[in-house]
ROKOLPA-898305 format. One line per field, with one value per residue (C-alpha): residue number from 1; x, z, y; residue in three letters. Coordinates in nm, 4 decimals. Example, Ala and Ser with C-alpha at 12.3 -4.5 7.8 and 13.67 -1.06 7.14 Angstrom:
i = c(1; 2) .
u = c(1.2300; 1.3670) .
w = c(0.7800; 0.7140) .
v = c(-0.4500; -0.1060) .
aa = c(ALA; SER) .
***
This chain:
i = c(1; 2; 3; 4; 5; 6; 7; 8; 9; 10; 11; 12; 13; 14; 15; 16; 17; 18; 19; 20; 21; 22; 23; 24; 25; 26; 27; 28; 29; 30; 31; 32; 33; 34; 35; 36; 37; 38; 39; 40; 41; 42; 43; 44; 45; 46; 47; 48; 49; 50; 51; 52; 53; 54; 55; 56; 57; 58; 59; 60; 61; 62; 63; 64; 65; 66; 67; 68; 69; 70; 71; 72; 73; 74; 75; 76; 77; 78; 79; 80; 81; 82; 83; 84; 85; 86; 87; 88; 89; 90; 91; 92; 93; 94; 95; 96; 97; 98; 99; 100; 101; 102; 103; 104; 105; 106; 107; 108; 109; 110; 111; 112; 113; 114; 115; 116; 117; 118; 119; 120; 121; 122; 123; 124; 125; 126) .
u = c(11.1175; 11.0634; 10.7223; 10.8170; 10.5755; 10.7231; 10.5748; 10.4585; 10.4260; 10.0736; 9.9887; 9.7362; 9.4622; 9.5238; 9.7474; 10.0144; 10.1107; 10.3947; 10.3323; 9.9677; 10.0256; 10.3428; 10.4491; 10.1048; 10.0758; 10.4022; 10.3504; 10.0572; 10.0724; 10.2075; 10.3874; 10.7293; 10.7209; 10.6475; 10.9223; 11.1790; 11.0586; 11.1508; 11.4894; 11.6786; 11.5123; 11.1908; 10.9439; 10.6099; 10.2832; 10.2620; 10.6262; 10.5615; 10.2479; 10.4317; 10.7131; 10.4845; 10.3024; 9.9509; 9.8822; 9.5673; 9.5583; 9.3263; 9.5506; 9.8656; 9.6917; 9.5704; 9.9019; 10.0985; 9.8601; 9.9088; 10.2879; 10.2756; 10.0525; 10.2990; 10.5905; 10.7717; 10.6947; 10.6949; 10.4605; 10.5756; 10.3493; 10.5230; 10.3084; 10.3369; 10.1031; 10.0302; 10.0863; 10.3860; 10.3729; 10.6676; 10.6968; 11.0167; 11.1274; 11.1738; 11.4589; 11.2183; 11.1281; 11.4941; 11.5569; 11.2624; 11.3795; 11.7275; 11.5771; 11.3486; 11.6315; 11.7521; 11.4071; 11.3886; 11.7362; 11.6408; 11.3245; 11.5268; 11.7828; 11.5194; 11.2554; 11.3144; 11.3216; 10.9905; 10.8310; 10.9445; 10.8046; 10.4707; 10.4518; 10.5321; 10.2679; 10.0063; 10.0690; 10.0084; 9.6777; 9.5265) .
w = c(5.7967; 6.1278; 6.2844; 6.6388; 6.8825; 7.1747; 7.5015; 7.6891; 8.0638; 8.2034; 8.5063; 8.7061; 8.8981; 9.2258; 9.5333; 9.3457; 9.1192; 9.2920; 9.0889; 9.1884; 9.5402; 9.6426; 9.3934; 9.3511; 9.7286; 9.7678; 9.4409; 9.5689; 9.6174; 9.9742; 10.0675; 9.9228; 10.0746; 10.4149; 10.3728; 10.2873; 10.5754; 10.8076; 10.6518; 10.9010; 11.2034; 11.4038; 11.3985; 11.5475; 11.3582; 11.3693; 11.2674; 10.9652; 10.8794; 10.8893; 10.6645; 10.4030; 10.2719; 10.1443; 10.3201; 10.5301; 10.8785; 10.7563; 10.4623; 10.6771; 10.9302; 10.6627; 10.4763; 10.7976; 10.8835; 10.5367; 10.5647; 10.9121; 10.7876; 10.5084; 10.7535; 10.6344; 10.9366; 11.3086; 11.5351; 11.8952; 12.1708; 12.4831; 12.8007; 12.9250; 12.9659; 12.7060; 12.5104; 12.2789; 11.9457; 11.7091; 11.3638; 11.2227; 10.9322; 10.9893; 10.8261; 10.5417; 10.5123; 10.5029; 10.2292; 10.0314; 10.0739; 9.9519; 9.6513; 9.5625; 9.6015; 9.2453; 9.1096; 9.3276; 9.2139; 8.8515; 8.8945; 9.0466; 8.7643; 8.4897; 8.6456; 8.4161; 8.1068; 8.2059; 8.2820; 7.9435; 7.7686; 7.9460; 7.8503; 7.4878; 7.4824; 7.6460; 7.3904; 7.1065; 7.2578; 7.2429) .
v = c(8.1809; 8.0053; 8.0295; 7.9393; 8.0849; 8.2758; 8.1683; 8.4743; 8.5042; 8.4798; 8.6916; 8.4970; 8.6699; 8.4908; 8.4783; 8.2811; 8.5723; 8.7621; 9.0772; 9.0990; 8.9716; 9.1569; 9.4215; 9.5743; 9.6146; 9.8037; 9.9875; 10.1896; 10.5646; 10.5659; 10.2423; 10.3243; 10.6736; 10.5220; 10.2603; 10.5253; 10.7423; 10.4552; 10.3705; 10.5865; 10.4295; 10.4065; 10.6910; 10.7844; 10.8222; 11.2030; 11.2407; 11.0179; 11.2118; 11.5433; 11.4142; 11.2550; 11.5572; 11.4969; 11.1672; 11.1615; 11.0153; 10.7415; 10.6494; 10.6474; 10.4226; 10.1807; 10.1680; 10.1101; 9.8247; 9.6738; 9.7032; 9.5489; 9.2661; 9.1859; 9.1836; 9.4989; 9.7173; 9.6440; 9.8396; 9.8707; 10.0036; 10.1335; 10.1139; 10.4683; 10.7634; 10.8767; 10.5567; 10.5764; 10.3889; 10.3557; 10.2055; 10.0597; 9.8462; 9.4770; 9.2865; 9.2062; 9.5753; 9.6804; 9.4252; 9.5578; 9.9185; 9.8216; 9.6436; 9.9333; 10.1876; 10.1230; 10.2110; 10.5223; 10.6313; 10.5710; 10.7780; 11.0619; 11.0527; 11.0480; 11.2733; 11.5723; 11.3527; 11.1926; 11.5309; 11.6599; 11.3535; 11.3959; 11.7638; 11.6802; 11.4054; 11.6294; 11.9067; 11.6641; 11.5518; 11.9016) .
aa = c(UNK; UNK; UNK; UNK; UNK; UNK; UNK; UNK; UNK; UNK; UNK; UNK; UNK; UNK; UNK; UNK; UNK; UNK; UNK; UNK; UNK; UNK; UNK; UNK; UNK; UNK; UNK; UNK; UNK; UNK; UNK; UNK; UNK; UNK; UNK; UNK; UNK; UNK; UNK; UNK; UNK; UNK; UNK; UNK; UNK; UNK; UNK; UNK; UNK; UNK; UNK; UNK; UNK; UNK; UNK; UNK; UNK; UNK; UNK; UNK; UNK; UNK; UNK; UNK; UNK; UNK; UNK; UNK; UNK; UNK; UNK; UNK; UNK; UNK; UNK; UNK; UNK; UNK; UNK; UNK; UNK; UNK; UNK; UNK; UNK; UNK; UNK; UNK; UNK; UNK; UNK; UNK; UNK; UNK; UNK; UNK; UNK; UNK; UNK; UNK; UNK; UNK; UNK; UNK; UNK; UNK; UNK; UNK; UNK; UNK; UNK; UNK; UNK; UNK; UNK; UNK; UNK; UNK; UNK; UNK; UNK; UNK; UNK; UNK; UNK; UNK) .
***
């Protein structure tokens, strides 16, 4: 029997780890919902807030800032009265949305199976 040791991946706790640095950021509770809300084109803050049920104004503001900081979302301010602000996906954001689409589709296809598994697990924990 061979005793070769399998080298396992190490996930560093620093800026060099793409999972911690990139995936964790977009994997939060709201980022993907915001990205997919912008897939069809630019939208205003209140329109986004009304379409993403349950998100607070503060959380939408912070998540949009984070997405803008990372280069996924562009914020455009139009100098008019009242000031008009629109958010839209950048090329990087559209690429991310396209990449994440497979995961979103998978989640949609397997949602009932996952819910059933959770219910079964929860019943066994009682």
